[in-house]
Structures are given as structure tokens and as C-alpha cells.
C-alpha positions as CSV (number, residue, x, y, z in Angstrom):
1,M,-6.3,1.6,-18.4
2,T,-8.3,0.0,-15.0
3,K,-6.5,0.3,-11.7
4,A,-5.9,-3.6,-11.7
5,R,-4.2,-2.8,-15.0
6,D,-1.7,-0.2,-13.7
7,I,-0.8,-2.7,-10.5
8,A,-0.1,-5.4,-13.2
9,S,2.0,-3.2,-15.7
10,A,4.0,-0.8,-13.1
11,T,7.5,-0.6,-13.7
12,T,8.7,1.3,-11.1
13,P,9.3,0.2,-7.4
14,N,7.5,3.4,-5.6
15,A,5.0,3.0,-8.2
16,N,4.1,-0.7,-7.6
17,A,4.6,-0.4,-4.0
18,A,2.4,2.5,-3.9
19,L,-0.5,0.8,-6.2
20,L,-0.3,-2.4,-3.9
21,A,-0.9,-0.7,-0.8
22,T,-3.6,1.0,-2.5
23,F,-5.4,-2.6,-3.3
24,S,-4.2,-4.0,0.2
25,H,-6.7,-7.1,1.7
26,R,-7.9,-7.5,-1.7
27,N,-8.0,-10.8,-2.2
28,L,-11.1,-12.6,-1.0
29,I,-9.7,-15.9,-0.9
30,I,-8.6,-16.9,2.9
31,N,-4.6,-18.7,3.0
32,G,-4.3,-19.2,-0.8
33,A,-0.2,-19.4,-0.2
34,M,-1.2,-23.0,2.0
35,N,1.0,-21.4,4.3
36,V,-1.5,-22.7,7.3
37,A,-2.3,-25.9,8.5
38,Q,-3.3,-26.0,11.7
39,R,-4.7,-30.0,11.6
40,G,-1.4,-31.2,10.0
41,T,0.0,-31.3,6.2
42,S,-1.2,-34.6,5.6
43,V,-4.0,-37.0,5.2
44,S,-3.7,-40.5,3.6
45,G,-6.7,-42.5,2.3
46,I,-9.6,-39.9,3.1
47,T,-12.9,-42.0,3.0
48,S,-14.8,-38.6,3.6
49,N,-15.7,-35.2,2.8
50,N,-13.9,-32.6,5.0
51,Y,-11.3,-29.8,5.6
52,N,-8.3,-31.6,5.9
53,T,-4.9,-30.2,5.8
54,A,-4.6,-26.5,4.6
55,D,-6.9,-24.3,7.0
56,R,-10.4,-23.5,4.8
57,F,-9.8,-25.6,1.5
58,L,-12.5,-28.0,2.0
59,N,-12.2,-31.4,-0.3
60,Y,-15.2,-32.9,-1.7
61,F,-15.3,-36.5,-3.3
62,S,-17.5,-39.0,-4.6
63,G,-15.1,-42.7,-6.1
64,G,-12.0,-43.3,-6.4
65,G,-10.2,-42.8,-2.8
66,Y,-7.2,-39.9,-2.1
67,D,-4.5,-38.9,-0.3
68,E,-3.8,-34.9,1.2
69,A,-1.2,-32.8,1.5
70,V,0.4,-29.6,1.9
71,V,4.0,-29.6,0.0
72,S,7.2,-27.3,-0.3
73,D,6.9,-28.4,-4.1
74,A,5.6,-24.6,-5.2
75,P,6.3,-22.2,-8.0
76,D,8.7,-19.3,-7.8
77,G,7.3,-17.0,-5.0
78,F,5.7,-19.4,-3.2
79,S,7.1,-22.4,-0.5
80,K,3.9,-24.5,-0.7
81,S,1.3,-26.4,-2.5
82,L,-1.7,-28.4,-1.7
83,K,-1.7,-31.7,-3.6
84,I,-4.1,-34.0,-4.5
85,T,-2.7,-38.1,-5.5
86,T,-5.1,-41.0,-6.3
87,S,-4.5,-43.3,-3.8
88,T,-7.5,-46.2,-5.2
89,A,-7.9,-45.5,-8.6
90,D,-11.8,-45.4,-10.2
91,A,-11.0,-46.1,-13.8
92,T,-15.0,-45.9,-14.8
93,L,-16.4,-42.3,-14.0
94,D,-19.9,-43.0,-13.1
95,A,-22.2,-40.3,-13.6
96,G,-22.3,-38.8,-9.8
97,D,-18.6,-38.9,-9.8
98,R,-16.4,-35.9,-8.5
99,L,-13.5,-34.7,-7.2
100,N,-12.8,-31.2,-6.1
101,I,-11.4,-28.4,-4.1
102,A,-13.3,-26.1,-2.6
103,Q,-13.1,-22.6,-0.4
104,K,-16.7,-21.1,0.6
105,I,-16.2,-17.2,1.5
106,E,-19.1,-15.4,3.4
107,G,-21.4,-13.6,2.1
108,Q,-21.0,-10.2,3.9
109,N,-17.0,-11.0,2.5
110,V,-18.7,-9.9,-1.0
111,Q,-20.7,-7.1,-0.9
112,H,-18.3,-5.1,-2.8
113,L,-19.3,-7.0,-6.0
114,N,-22.3,-5.8,-6.0
115,F,-24.3,-9.3,-6.5
116,G,-27.6,-8.9,-7.4
117,S,-27.5,-5.7,-9.2
118,S,-26.9,-3.3,-12.2
119,A,-23.9,-2.6,-10.8
120,A,-22.2,-6.1,-10.4
121,K,-18.8,-5.7,-11.1
122,E,-16.3,-8.6,-12.8
123,F,-14.1,-10.5,-10.7
124,T,-10.9,-12.5,-11.3
125,V,-9.6,-15.4,-10.1
126,S,-5.8,-16.3,-10.7
127,F,-3.8,-19.2,-9.3
128,W,-0.8,-22.1,-10.0
129,V,-2.0,-25.6,-10.8
130,K,0.4,-28.4,-11.7
131,S,-0.5,-31.9,-13.1
132,S,-0.1,-35.2,-14.1
133,V,-3.5,-35.2,-15.5
134,T,-3.1,-32.8,-19.0
135,G,-6.6,-31.9,-20.0
136,V,-9.8,-29.3,-19.7
137,Y,-10.8,-28.4,-15.9
138,A,-13.5,-26.5,-14.8
139,L,-12.9,-23.5,-12.6
140,E,-16.9,-23.1,-10.7
141,I,-18.5,-19.9,-8.6
142,Y,-21.2,-21.4,-6.4
143,Q,-23.4,-18.9,-5.2
144,Y,-25.6,-20.1,-2.1
145,A,-28.3,-17.6,-2.0
146,N,-30.2,-18.8,-5.3
147,G,-27.5,-22.3,-6.1
148,S,-26.7,-20.5,-9.1
149,H,-23.3,-21.1,-11.1
150,F,-20.5,-20.1,-13.6
151,T,-18.7,-22.3,-14.5
152,K,-15.6,-21.1,-17.0
153,N,-12.7,-23.6,-18.5
154,Y,-9.1,-23.8,-18.4
155,T,-6.1,-25.8,-19.8
156,I,-3.3,-28.1,-17.9
157,S,-1.1,-28.2,-21.1
158,S,2.0,-29.9,-19.7
159,A,2.0,-32.2,-17.2
160,N,4.0,-32.3,-14.0
161,T,4.9,-28.6,-15.3
162,W,3.3,-25.3,-13.0
163,E,1.2,-23.4,-14.8
164,Y,-0.1,-19.7,-14.0
165,K,-3.7,-19.4,-15.3
166,T,-6.6,-16.6,-15.0
167,I,-10.2,-16.4,-15.2
168,T,-12.5,-13.3,-15.3
169,Y,-15.9,-13.8,-13.9
170,T,-19.3,-11.2,-14.1
171,A,-21.2,-10.8,-10.6
172,N,-24.9,-12.0,-10.7
173,T,-26.9,-9.2,-11.4
174,A,-30.5,-11.6,-11.4
175,T,-29.5,-12.9,-7.1
176,A,-27.9,-10.5,-4.2
177,V,-25.8,-12.2,-1.8
178,S,-27.0,-12.5,1.6
179,D,-24.8,-10.2,3.7
180,D,-24.2,-12.0,6.8
181,N,-21.7,-14.5,8.4
182,T,-23.3,-17.3,6.4
183,S,-21.8,-18.8,3.0
184,G,-22.3,-16.3,0.6
185,I,-20.0,-17.9,-2.6
186,A,-17.6,-20.3,-3.5
187,V,-15.0,-21.4,-5.3
188,W,-14.8,-25.1,-6.8
189,F,-11.8,-26.5,-8.8
190,W,-13.1,-29.6,-10.4
191,L,-10.8,-32.3,-10.7
192,R,-12.8,-35.0,-11.8
193,A,-16.7,-34.4,-13.4
194,G,-19.1,-37.1,-13.7
195,S,-22.1,-36.4,-16.3
196,T,-24.5,-35.0,-12.8
197,F,-22.2,-32.7,-13.0
198,N,-20.7,-32.2,-16.2
199,S,-23.4,-32.8,-19.3
200,G,-25.3,-30.3,-21.7
201,T,-24.5,-27.0,-23.2
202,A,-22.2,-24.6,-21.8
203,S,-23.9,-21.2,-21.3
204,N,-21.2,-19.0,-20.3
205,T,-23.3,-17.4,-17.4
206,W,-24.9,-17.9,-14.3
207,N,-27.8,-21.0,-14.4
208,T,-29.0,-22.7,-11.5
209,N,-28.9,-26.6,-14.3
210,N,-26.7,-28.8,-11.6
211,S,-25.5,-30.5,-14.9
212,Q,-23.2,-27.7,-15.8
213,R,-21.2,-27.1,-12.5
214,A,-18.6,-28.8,-14.3
215,I,-19.4,-28.0,-18.0
216,G,-16.1,-28.6,-20.5
217,Q,-14.9,-30.9,-17.8
218,T,-12.5,-33.7,-19.5
219,A,-9.7,-34.0,-17.3
220,D,-9.7,-37.3,-14.8
221,V,-7.2,-36.7,-12.4
222,G,-9.4,-39.9,-10.3
223,A,-8.9,-42.5,-13.3
224,V,-5.4,-43.6,-12.5
225,L,-3.5,-44.8,-9.2
226,N,-0.8,-41.5,-8.5
227,S,-2.0,-39.2,-10.4
228,T,-1.7,-36.0,-8.9
229,F,-2.9,-32.1,-8.7
230,Q,-1.0,-29.5,-7.1
231,I,-2.3,-25.7,-6.4
232,T,-1.5,-22.6,-5.0
233,G,-1.4,-18.8,-5.0
234,I,-5.2,-18.5,-5.2
235,Q,-6.7,-15.2,-5.5
236,L,-10.1,-14.1,-6.1
237,E,-10.2,-9.7,-6.6
238,V,-12.1,-7.1,-8.1
239,G,-11.2,-6.1,-12.0
240,D,-11.1,-8.1,-14.7
241,T,-7.4,-8.0,-14.5
242,A,-4.9,-10.2,-11.9
243,T,-2.6,-8.5,-9.8
244,P,0.5,-9.9,-8.6
245,F,-0.8,-12.5,-5.6
246,E,-1.1,-11.0,-1.8
247,H,1.4,-12.2,0.2
248,R,0.2,-11.7,3.8
249,S,2.5,-11.7,6.7
250,Y,2.1,-16.1,8.3
251,G,-0.2,-14.0,11.5
252,Q,-2.3,-12.2,9.0
253,E,-3.3,-15.4,7.9
254,L,-3.3,-17.5,10.6
255,A,-5.7,-14.7,12.3
256,L,-7.9,-15.1,9.4
257,C,-7.7,-18.9,9.7
258,Q,-8.6,-18.7,13.4
259,R,-12.0,-17.0,13.0
260,Y,-13.2,-20.7,11.4
261,Y,-11.0,-23.4,13.1
262,Q,-8.6,-22.8,16.3
263,T,-6.9,-25.5,18.0
264,L,-5.7,-24.2,21.8
265,T,-4.4,-26.5,24.6
266,V,-6.6,-26.7,27.7
267,L,-4.1,-28.7,29.7
268,N,-0.6,-29.5,28.7
269,T,2.1,-31.9,29.8
270,T,4.0,-29.9,32.1
271,Y,2.0,-28.3,34.7
272,S,-0.9,-29.5,36.4
273,A,-4.4,-26.8,36.9
274,A,-6.3,-26.3,40.2
275,I,-9.8,-26.7,39.8
276,S,-12.2,-23.8,39.8
277,Y,-15.1,-25.2,41.1
278,T,-16.7,-28.9,41.7
279,G,-20.0,-30.2,42.5
280,G,-21.4,-34.3,42.8
281,S,-19.5,-36.0,40.5
282,N,-17.9,-32.7,38.3
283,A,-15.0,-30.6,38.3
284,V,-14.6,-27.9,36.4
285,L,-11.7,-27.0,34.8
286,P,-10.5,-23.2,34.1
287,T,-11.8,-21.9,31.5
288,T,-9.9,-21.3,28.4
289,N,-10.5,-18.0,26.1
290,F,-10.2,-17.9,22.6
291,S,-10.8,-15.5,20.0
292,T,-14.1,-14.5,18.7
293,M,-15.3,-17.2,15.6
294,R,-17.4,-16.7,13.1
295,A,-20.2,-18.5,14.8
296,A,-20.5,-20.5,18.2
297,P,-17.7,-23.1,17.4
298,S,-18.1,-27.2,18.2
299,V,-16.1,-28.1,20.6
300,T,-13.6,-31.8,20.0
301,F,-11.0,-32.8,21.8
302,D,-7.7,-34.9,20.2
303,S,-6.3,-37.9,20.9
304,S,-9.2,-39.8,24.1
305,G,-9.7,-36.3,26.0
306,N,-8.7,-38.2,29.0
307,I,-7.4,-36.5,32.0
308,E,-6.5,-37.0,36.0
309,Y,-6.9,-35.5,39.3
310,Y,-4.9,-35.8,41.9
311,N,-7.4,-37.7,44.5
312,G,-5.5,-36.5,48.1
313,S,-2.8,-39.6,47.4
314,A,-2.3,-40.6,44.0
315,W,-3.8,-39.4,40.3
316,A,-6.7,-40.7,39.1
317,D,-8.2,-40.9,35.5
318,T,-11.2,-39.0,34.7
319,T,-13.0,-38.0,30.9
320,V,-13.8,-35.1,29.5
321,A,-17.7,-35.3,30.0
322,A,-18.7,-31.7,28.1
323,Q,-17.8,-28.6,27.4
324,D,-19.1,-25.1,26.7
325,T,-18.0,-21.9,24.2
326,T,-20.3,-18.9,26.3
327,D,-19.1,-15.8,25.4
328,N,-15.2,-17.0,23.9
329,Y,-14.3,-19.1,26.8
330,I,-14.5,-23.2,27.2
331,V,-15.7,-24.5,30.1
332,V,-14.1,-27.9,30.5
333,L,-16.0,-30.6,32.9
334,A,-14.8,-33.6,33.9
335,S,-16.6,-36.2,35.6
336,G,-15.4,-40.0,37.0
337,A,-15.6,-41.7,39.7
338,G,-13.8,-40.6,42.9
339,I,-14.4,-36.6,42.1
340,V,-16.0,-35.5,45.2
341,S,-16.8,-31.7,46.3
342,K,-13.5,-30.1,47.0
343,G,-10.2,-28.4,45.7
344,S,-8.0,-30.9,43.6
345,L,-5.8,-30.5,41.0
346,I,-6.2,-31.6,36.9
347,R,-3.5,-32.8,34.3
348,A,-3.3,-34.4,31.2
349,D,-3.0,-37.8,31.4
350,Q,-0.1,-40.2,30.1
351,G,1.4,-37.4,29.1
352,V,-0.5,-35.9,26.6
353,P,-1.7,-32.7,26.1
354,L,-5.2,-32.2,26.0
355,N,-6.4,-29.6,23.1
356,A,-9.1,-28.4,22.0
357,L,-10.3,-28.3,19.0
358,L,-12.9,-26.0,18.0
359,D,-14.4,-25.6,14.2
360,A,-16.8,-22.9,13.2
361,E,-16.2,-23.9,9.3
362,L,-18.8,-22.7,6.5
């Protein structure tokens, strides 16, 4: 009996606790219980592939239209799930149509699976799923080093009912995963798939045939208006048996998510900030530090990014012009007519905080 099976079958609290402690940090999925949603909890009328609500989960689609939300409907042991709702039905499944929920995993985080070696290990994906559309779904593991994938199927048998699924895969013995901070592998949940991704004969192994990425998928969540798909409790771990879901604290999960995305308030609505330097028509706000991210993040500002400066007699509008992320600091430059080379005060405009959105997603 493997240790994974030992965990699943432990009968006493002390034995179970000891085994679970041994296997802490076993879940390679971040935010699998959908507890962290820094970008917000709902998006309507999604029009592009993006990270929308629950942190680390990418929504990818072609054909139809969808809403996405983190909702409180979840199976026992969980408080939230990620929900996709079809807002624009697409009854005709064209060749390139698709709908996915996915998470990409850094290559350096999966080295212990021994991809590219005869010692490649089995790993298991487990999750809770609920949908108004019954039928066969595809779950794909995608490897970025050579564009290979391994797809297996699961069935949702009862509409609008939470069901628990486990699927085991063998790591690719032929190709290693890059040992760095780029995409190593990804878990792709298919909700609909046209013939571009779903044709031919299933190989039940690693292959690079794009038409088999969603092989066997018959369910189509995008075909009927208001169709729904929900998922939570996603876990990817070493071994041939799923163990109980690894519940991390909210603080731990948030810290893991902030490696890829962070929101920082640069200026709040209550206090003004003295500029640290001015020159010509530019004013530099005090620097704001952030925790180390996967890579140097891109920085945008929410709302309009407008701020005000005090020109000596009144508050005047100016606009954030540029920013830098050198050495884990945000340096915000403000420019506008009337800013002069002297000390001044800067504050958020019209009572709306100035928030910096830092993105280092895969």
C-alpha cells in the first residue's frame, strides 16, 4: 500500500494527522478551493481570454459568450466554487470553438515528477464538479516544453449535482520540463471542444496531436443559454491515489497567489503624500514596495489613475504617466501642467484610491 493510500485510509485522528503532516505542500494547484479572488468575484459578458475572478485560473474560449463568478455554492468541506454561465448561446459547434478553465504551473515546481526520465512518476488530479450539462468531459495535462499533452475523460452523470472525480496520469518519460519560472505544465478543463481539438482516435498516452487535446468530449456547456459549470477542490499530487484536499490557510493561499498577481494601494482617499522628488514637469511619488513575484510584473492602475497635486493654493488634476518596478518597488511618475520643481503634496483624485495592479501571470 502506498503512502497516498495510507492517508486516504487512515482510521485514527493521530495517524491521519501524522500522515497528512508528512504530505503537507503536496497540492501543486494554487487556490484550488477558489478562496482568493483579488480581481473581483464576478465578470459578465467575457469577451477575451483572461484571468477574471478566482486567482490563478484562466478562462479561455472561442464561440459564444460567458459570465464567470466565484459563488458560495460548494460541496461539504468547501465554501466557494468557480462558476461559468453561458450568457450567449452558440448552438453550432464550429471546428475551432472551445471553452476552458485552466491553471499553468511553473516548471521548477514540478521537477519532482521526473518528466523526461525513466523514473517519471504517476500523479493524480482530483476535484469536485457540478454542471447543468451531463456527459463526457476532457481533462488535459499540457506540457509546454514540446507541446505534448495527455487527455483523459470523466463523466458528469447527474445534472446540477456535486460529483467527486479523480484521474491519474503518468508523467512524460520522453521530455523533461524546464527547471525555471516559465510554464511547465498546465491543467486544462474542457467545457466544449470543436473538431480542431476533438477528432481522431484517443491515444491514451502523451502525444503532440492537437486534434486530440479534448478527445472524447461530448458535453457542450456553450450550446444552451444559462448552462452552468462549477468546480472546486482541485488538487494535483504525486501518486496513483487522491488524498484528502489540502486546505491551506487563507494567508498562505493569498501569498502563493501574490507571486503572480497583486493589488497595492499607492494613494488612499484619506491621506495625502509628500512627493519625494520633482524635476521639470514630473513629480515622483513615494515608492511602494511589493513582495517578490514570479517575474518583473507589468503595472497598470485601476479606475482612471487620476491624482491631484497641491500647487500652493489649490488642488489641481494630474495623471499618472509612467511607472517602474525595479528592485520590487513601484516608482510612480505624475505629470501635468503646473507641476514645478519644488515640494508638493499628492493625493487620490475625487476620493477614489489609486491602486497599482501588478501582473506576473504565466
